[in-house]
C-alpha positions in Angstrom: -40.3 -69.8 22.2 -38.0 -68.2 19.6 -39.4 -67.8 16.1 -36.9 -68.3 13.4 -37.0 -65.6 10.6 -35.8 -66.9 7.2 -32.5 -64.9 5.7 -34.0 -64.7 2.2 -37.7 -64.7 2.7 -40.2 -67.5 2.3 -39.1 -70.4 0.0 -41.2 -70.6 -3.2 -43.7 -73.4 -3.3 -45.1 -75.4 -6.2 -47.2 -72.6 -7.9 -44.3 -70.2 -7.7 -41.8 -72.6 -9.0 -44.2 -73.0 -12.0 -44.4 -69.2 -12.7 -40.6 -68.8 -12.4 -40.2 -71.9 -14.9 -42.7 -70.5 -17.3 -40.7 -67.1 -17.1 -37.3 -68.8 -17.8 -39.0 -70.7 -20.8 -40.1 -67.3 -22.2 -36.8 -65.7 -21.6 -34.6 -68.3 -22.9 -36.6 -70.4 -25.1 -37.0 -74.3 -24.4 -33.9 -75.2 -26.5 -31.6 -73.0 -24.6 -32.5 -74.1 -21.1 -30.8 -77.6 -21.1 -27.5 -75.9 -22.6 -27.7 -73.3 -19.8 -28.0 -75.9 -17.1 -25.2 -78.0 -18.6 -22.9 -74.9 -18.8 -24.0 -73.8 -15.2 -23.1 -77.3 -14.0 -19.6 -77.3 -15.9 -18.7 -73.9 -14.3 -19.6 -75.2 -10.9 -17.3 -78.1 -11.3 -14.6 -76.1 -12.5 -15.0 -73.8 -9.6 -14.8 -76.7 -7.1 -12.0 -78.1 -8.8 -10.0 -74.8 -8.5 -11.1 -74.5 -5.0 -9.8 -77.7 -4.2 -6.5 -76.9 -5.8 -6.1 -73.8 -3.9 -7.0 -75.3 -0.6 -4.2 -78.0 -1.4 -1.7 -75.4 -2.0 -2.5 -73.4 1.1 -2.1 -76.6 3.0 1.2 -77.3 1.6 2.2 -73.8 2.4 1.3 -74.1 5.9 2.7 -77.4 6.3 5.9 -77.8 4.3 6.8 -81.3 5.7 3.9 -82.7 3.7 4.9 -84.4 0.3 3.1 -83.3 -2.9 -0.3 -84.7 -3.4 -1.0 -87.8 -5.5 -2.8 -85.4 -8.1 0.3 -83.0 -8.5 2.6 -85.8 -9.3 0.3 -87.4 -11.8 0.0 -83.9 -13.4 3.6 -83.4 -13.7 4.2 -87.1 -15.0 1.6 -86.2 -17.7 3.4 -83.2 -18.8 6.7 -84.9 -19.6 7.2 -85.8 -23.2 6.8 -89.8 -23.4 7.7 -89.9 -27.1 10.8 -92.2 -27.2 10.8 -92.9 -31.0 14.0 -92.0 -32.6 13.2 -90.2 -36.0 16.6 -89.0 -36.7 17.5 -92.2 -38.5 16.7 -91.8 -42.2 
């Protein structure tokens, strides 16, 4: 029988997590923890979006027969000026 050894050591249990939470509250304060969690979530979302864009670009570079993805077409359409009002008449 092979015994598996965890890569990062034992996973903290309930009491250890309470101590970690207490230390986090003491370091950052109770008011800053939700802001910190929110900014961390936003950063992770931006990272995932950037990773997806890079994967799409690499896929297009390796297979040039593939047409641009739907998101790129929408992004290019949004950058075009859609203001058609004529302000030159006075």
